[in-house]
ROVODO-380384 format. One line per field, with one value per residue (C-alpha): residue in one letter; y, z, x; chain; residue number from 1. Coordinates in Angstrom, 3 decimals. Last residue first. Example, Ala and Ser with C-alpha at 12.3 -4.5 7.8 and 13.67 -1.06 7.14 Angstrom:
REM ROVODO-380384
rest	S,A $
north	-1.060,-4.500 $
up	7.140,7.800 $
east	13.670,12.300 $
kette	A,A $
nr	2,1 $
END
This chain:
REM ROVODO-380384
rest	X,X,X,X,X,X,X,X,X,X,X,X,X,X,X,X,X,X,X,X,X,X,X,X,X,X,X,X,X,X,X,X,X,X,X,X,X,X,X,X,X,X,X,X,X,X,X,X,X,X,X,X,X,X,X,X,X,X,X,X,X,X,X,X,X,X,X,X,X,X,X,X,X,X,X,X,X,X,X,X,X,X,X,X,X,X,X,X,X,X,X,X,X,X,X,X,X,X,X,X,X,X,X,X,X,X,X,X,X,X,X,X,X,X,X,X,X,X,X,X,X,X,X,X,X,X,X,X,X,X,X,X,X,X,X,X,X,X,X,X,X,X,X,X,X,X,X,X,X,X,X,X,X,X,X,X,X,X,X,X,X,X,X,X,X,X,X,X,X,X,X,X,X,X,X,X,X,X,X,X,X,X,X,X,X,X,X,X,X,X,X,X,X,X,X,X,X,X,X,X,X,X,X,X,X,X,X,X,X,X,X,X,X,X,X,X,X,X,X,X,X,X,X,X,X,X,X,X,X,X,X,X,X,X,X,X,X,X,X,X,X,X,X,X,X,X,X,X,X,X,X,X,X,X,X,X,X,X,X,X,X,X,X,X,X,X,X,X,X,X,X,X,X,X,X,X,X,X,X,X,X,X,X,X,X,X,X,X,X,X,X,X,X,X,X,X,X $
north	-163.358,-163.588,-162.283,-165.545,-167.367,-165.342,-162.924,-161.958,-162.650,-163.561,-160.674,-161.222,-164.661,-163.058,-160.750,-163.569,-165.677,-163.439,-166.324,-168.509,-172.104,-171.919,-169.925,-172.580,-175.278,-173.386,-173.169,-176.967,-177.484,-175.353,-177.574,-177.095,-180.749,-182.766,-181.952,-182.563,-182.449,-180.147,-177.419,-177.444,-176.628,-173.575,-172.465,-172.456,-170.563,-167.962,-167.700,-166.901,-164.151,-162.495,-163.071,-160.796,-162.121,-162.802,-165.617,-167.450,-168.154,-171.237,-173.003,-175.001,-178.795,-180.465,-184.238,-185.254,-188.774,-187.613,-185.263,-181.494,-178.915,-175.400,-172.296,-174.007,-174.116,-173.150,-175.809,-175.299,-177.052,-176.874,-179.735,-180.568,-183.962,-185.659,-182.859,-182.047,-179.809,-178.323,-174.877,-173.000,-175.888,-176.133,-172.352,-171.957,-175.043,-173.935,-170.384,-171.709,-174.108,-171.293,-169.021,-171.544,-173.234,-169.982,-168.186,-170.767,-170.546,-166.757,-166.758,-169.274,-167.230,-164.111,-165.951,-167.577,-164.260,-162.535,-165.361,-165.262,-161.470,-161.622,-161.299,-158.360,-160.073,-159.761,-159.170,-160.437,-159.305,-156.774,-156.856,-153.447,-152.303,-149.768,-151.008,-154.589,-155.071,-158.420,-159.862,-162.222,-163.822,-163.242,-159.464,-156.966,-156.666,-155.319,-155.410,-153.605,-154.915,-152.715,-154.237,-153.890,-155.490,-158.248,-160.719,-160.084,-158.376,-157.396,-154.026,-153.301,-150.913,-153.008,-155.298,-158.445,-157.319,-155.191,-158.044,-160.365,-157.961,-156.213,-157.088,-159.360,-156.436,-154.486,-157.368,-157.719,-153.981,-154.037,-156.921,-155.149,-151.961,-153.850,-155.443,-152.054,-150.602,-153.326,-152.707,-148.928,-149.202,-147.669,-144.808,-144.160,-144.142,-141.678,-139.442,-139.380,-138.260,-135.428,-134.390,-133.677,-135.615,-133.253,-133.511,-137.292,-139.229,-140.859,-141.838,-142.838,-144.148,-144.121,-146.868,-147.479,-147.880,-148.330,-148.112,-146.079,-145.502,-143.168,-143.430,-141.508,-140.562,-136.963,-136.536,-135.283,-136.955,-137.247,-138.273,-139.712,-140.304,-143.266,-142.652,-146.007,-147.576,-150.278,-147.603,-143.921,-141.713,-138.867,-135.361,-133.625,-135.116,-133.047,-131.255,-134.229,-132.855,-134.615,-133.804,-132.393,-133.093,-130.835,-131.772,-128.536,-125.289,-124.704,-123.377,-124.646,-122.235,-121.923,-118.127,-118.234,-120.312,-124.065,-125.920,-127.115,-129.118,-129.598,-132.762,-133.826,-137.416,-139.256,-140.680,-142.583,-142.752,-145.186,-144.982,-143.976,-146.806,-149.502,-148.107,-147.616,-151.148,-150.911,-152.547,-149.596,-148.578,-149.007,-146.676,-144.061,-144.228,-143.977,-141.078,-139.064,-139.628,-138.398,-135.381,-134.496,-135.177,-132.169,-131.449,-132.143,-130.143 $
up	28.669,25.229,22.188,21.583,21.554,18.501,18.091,14.478,14.794,18.351,18.874,15.418,16.509,19.454,17.155,14.680,17.347,17.495,16.991,19.637,19.747,16.441,14.868,15.928,14.422,11.135,11.281,11.556,8.775,6.465,7.184,9.878,10.856,13.925,13.483,16.194,19.363,17.401,17.823,21.562,20.767,18.677,21.170,23.929,21.709,20.875,24.494,25.578,22.964,24.135,27.752,27.109,26.824,29.421,30.723,27.456,28.821,30.577,27.224,26.995,26.774,25.924,26.294,24.237,23.313,19.758,21.304,21.638,21.562,22.733,22.278,20.203,19.758,23.090,25.093,28.826,28.833,31.270,31.652,30.919,30.553,28.944,26.951,26.552,24.084,24.595,23.381,26.637,28.716,26.736,26.604,30.370,31.230,29.040,30.383,33.983,33.214,31.587,34.599,37.338,35.993,34.385,37.735,39.208,36.092,36.317,39.948,39.250,36.241,38.411,41.081,38.510,36.774,40.084,41.026,37.607,37.783,41.010,44.434,46.695,50.078,50.233,46.834,46.967,43.727,43.357,39.928,39.063,36.706,39.327,39.341,38.434,41.507,41.155,44.235,44.335,47.703,51.027,50.770,52.835,50.509,47.602,43.896,41.753,38.231,36.009,34.214,30.577,30.640,28.248,31.052,32.294,30.147,31.610,32.128,34.081,37.048,39.329,37.155,35.355,31.755,32.695,34.128,31.365,28.697,26.853,23.249,24.337,26.023,22.767,20.811,23.372,23.257,19.464,19.478,22.138,20.077,16.918,18.842,20.154,16.634,15.359,18.226,17.683,13.978,14.425,16.490,14.013,11.190,13.009,13.826,10.156,9.403,11.931,10.473,7.107,4.034,1.233,1.712,1.417,4.563,6.043,9.713,12.009,15.435,17.615,19.760,17.401,14.447,14.494,11.066,9.242,5.766,4.563,0.872,-2.354,-1.897,-2.557,0.865,4.399,7.200,10.632,13.743,16.823,20.242,22.286,25.671,27.442,28.958,26.295,23.620,24.305,21.335,21.773,20.592,23.635,26.072,25.925,22.605,20.814,18.533,15.294,14.267,10.887,8.427,5.398,1.725,-0.154,1.788,1.810,5.264,6.507,6.970,10.392,10.435,13.235,11.144,10.681,10.733,14.302,13.159,16.044,16.692,18.414,17.782,18.770,22.108,20.918,19.198,16.421,14.684,11.276,11.446,11.583,8.652,6.586,7.137,7.172,4.729,4.928,1.321,1.890,4.854,2.875,-0.112,2.113,4.147,1.131,-0.496,2.651,2.796,-0.810,-3.542,-4.941,-8.517,-11.628,-14.774 $
east	6.128,4.506,6.412,8.281,4.955,4.006,1.095,0.350,-3.352,-4.269,-6.694,-8.167,-9.354,-11.112,-13.085,-13.651,-15.392,-18.482,-20.941,-19.237,-20.494,-22.336,-19.520,-16.993,-19.237,-19.449,-15.662,-15.462,-18.021,-15.887,-12.902,-10.318,-9.951,-10.940,-14.637,-17.230,-15.141,-12.850,-15.468,-14.743,-11.125,-11.994,-14.643,-11.998,-9.542,-12.203,-13.307,-9.747,-9.484,-12.696,-11.716,-8.732,-5.186,-2.469,-4.638,-3.886,-0.406,-1.824,-2.132,-5.341,-5.674,-8.967,-9.359,-12.406,-11.332,-10.552,-8.026,-8.325,-5.560,-4.794,-2.665,0.014,3.792,5.340,3.509,3.024,-0.351,-3.230,-5.691,-9.303,-10.987,-13.987,-15.587,-19.269,-21.064,-24.546,-23.561,-24.146,-22.815,-19.589,-19.187,-19.554,-17.489,-14.589,-14.717,-14.574,-11.748,-9.785,-10.327,-9.549,-6.422,-5.348,-5.357,-2.982,-0.813,-0.799,0.337,3.098,4.190,4.409,6.414,8.703,9.371,10.198,12.568,14.236,14.615,16.604,15.004,15.974,15.575,11.819,10.251,6.686,4.957,2.145,0.500,-0.917,-3.667,-4.829,-8.415,-7.455,-5.260,-3.482,-1.784,1.235,1.824,3.613,3.929,5.951,8.954,6.941,7.846,5.256,4.805,2.649,-0.303,-1.384,-4.833,-5.880,-6.505,-2.965,-0.319,3.039,4.680,7.872,7.657,9.881,11.981,10.835,11.347,14.355,16.441,15.232,16.583,13.806,12.972,10.108,8.387,8.482,6.973,4.193,3.538,3.308,0.823,-1.231,-1.366,-2.383,-5.257,-6.360,-6.245,-8.566,-10.971,-10.822,-11.690,-15.147,-13.763,-10.990,-13.556,-15.809,-12.849,-11.830,-15.369,-15.167,-11.822,-13.389,-12.134,-11.087,-7.330,-7.396,-6.363,-3.266,-3.527,-0.673,-1.604,1.515,3.087,5.986,3.650,-0.123,-1.699,-4.292,-5.632,-8.364,-9.164,-8.541,-4.892,-3.904,-2.342,-2.963,-0.984,-2.585,-0.653,-2.347,-0.770,-2.105,-3.712,-4.061,-7.175,-7.350,-7.197,-7.799,-7.004,-4.571,-3.766,-5.304,-7.799,-10.952,-10.703,-9.204,-6.524,-5.714,-2.155,-1.343,1.427,1.157,1.055,0.474,0.295,-3.460,-4.298,-7.627,-10.507,-12.133,-11.977,-9.390,-7.025,-7.148,-3.828,-4.387,-7.431,-9.865,-11.796,-14.989,-16.116,-12.946,-14.023,-16.993,-20.320,-21.008,-24.383,-23.055,-20.559,-23.199,-25.169,-22.018,-20.707,-16.945,-14.551,-12.177,-12.845,-16.570,-16.383,-14.519,-16.880,-19.949,-18.644,-17.617,-20.994,-22.727,-20.440,-21.251,-18.737,-16.838,-17.778,-15.776,-16.545 $
kette	A,A,A,A,A,A,A,A,A,A,A,A,A,A,A,A,A,A,A,A,A,A,A,A,A,A,A,A,A,A,A,A,A,A,A,A,A,A,A,A,A,A,A,A,A,A,A,A,A,A,A,A,A,A,A,A,A,A,A,A,A,A,A,A,A,A,A,A,A,A,A,A,A,A,A,A,A,A,A,A,A,A,A,A,A,A,A,A,A,A,A,A,A,A,A,A,A,A,A,A,A,A,A,A,A,A,A,A,A,A,A,A,A,A,A,A,A,A,A,A,A,A,A,A,A,A,A,A,A,A,A,A,A,A,A,A,A,A,A,A,A,A,A,A,A,A,A,A,A,A,A,A,A,A,A,A,A,A,A,A,A,A,A,A,A,A,A,A,A,A,A,A,A,A,A,A,A,A,A,A,A,A,A,A,A,A,A,A,A,A,A,A,A,A,A,A,A,A,A,A,A,A,A,A,A,A,A,A,A,A,A,A,A,A,A,A,A,A,A,A,A,A,A,A,A,A,A,A,A,A,A,A,A,A,A,A,A,A,A,A,A,A,A,A,A,A,A,A,A,A,A,A,A,A,A,A,A,A,A,A,A,A,A,A,A,A,A,A,A,A,A,A,A,A,A,A,A,A,A,A,A,A,A,A,A,A,A,A,A,A,A,A,A,A,A,A,A $
nr	297,296,295,294,293,292,291,290,289,288,287,286,285,284,283,282,281,280,279,278,277,276,275,274,273,272,271,270,269,268,267,266,265,264,263,262,261,260,259,258,257,256,255,254,253,252,251,250,249,248,247,246,245,244,243,242,241,240,239,238,237,236,235,234,233,232,231,230,229,228,227,226,225,224,223,222,221,220,219,218,217,216,215,214,213,212,211,210,209,208,207,206,205,204,203,202,201,200,199,198,197,196,195,194,193,192,191,190,189,188,187,186,185,184,183,182,181,180,179,178,177,176,175,174,173,172,171,170,169,168,167,166,165,164,163,162,161,160,159,158,157,156,155,154,153,152,151,150,149,148,147,146,145,144,143,142,141,140,139,138,137,136,135,134,133,132,131,130,129,128,127,126,125,124,123,122,121,120,119,118,117,116,115,114,113,112,111,110,109,108,107,106,105,104,103,102,101,100,99,98,97,96,95,94,93,92,91,90,89,88,87,86,85,84,83,82,81,80,79,78,77,76,75,74,73,72,71,70,69,68,67,66,65,64,63,62,61,60,59,58,57,56,55,54,53,52,51,50,49,48,47,46,45,44,43,42,41,40,39,38,37,36,35,34,33,32,31,30,29,28,27,26,25,24,23,22,21,20,19,18,17,16,15,14,13,12,11,10,9,8,7,6,5,4,3,2,1 $
END
């Protein structure tokens, strides 16, 4: 006779299936802790109608999960599968879970996987932005990434320079005389390149000093094939487009190039050097996974 696994057994098997450390996950607290299943009746019992699509409902904010300051819709599919799976498609989080897994446990897993989901969201948004025609990509109200934040472009006739407002996630762009999309693009790129010169240099100096490494020269690159490079003479070049990503991603690329001061290959000793400079480098590395230069503005 088969018996239903206990909640603790369910949790362990699900976490192991997702590659999650059970002890770490059990301590997570986040936005998806309290859930309500719309298929439950007033007595709290779920309706058994075979395979039914359900939507996770967050009591406080509706059927969404907050990622990178954005509310992303969640869909839950129940099935006979043995593990919980999730993906981010077309701007929606789609979760497939066994019928016996409680919603609270699914919430715990979503919470723990929030970083992974955030990275997938950013990749999708970059691909979507790249699909737009240039006129739409640089129009008033368009979205562009800056320091990992999805910012809205606001064209203003009364400005002399580009201004970034982090609180409202807005980049204000001078637009006197109804500029065309090329002028708006050039002004935003000029602003980002100026910021990159300061921000990337600052991150490079911080990580170099912290790790006891020294480089000979720093410069920005406009390359469309690599995020950074390092010569045997210690000249480090970083792509200015990195300022569109979070500091976590920037630090990973910086640590990567600093590690080349010791190892010019990508051997085991090279990655050991990266880990010495930036122990949590894999988080930033994940943020660049799947991102192409064609998808970056």
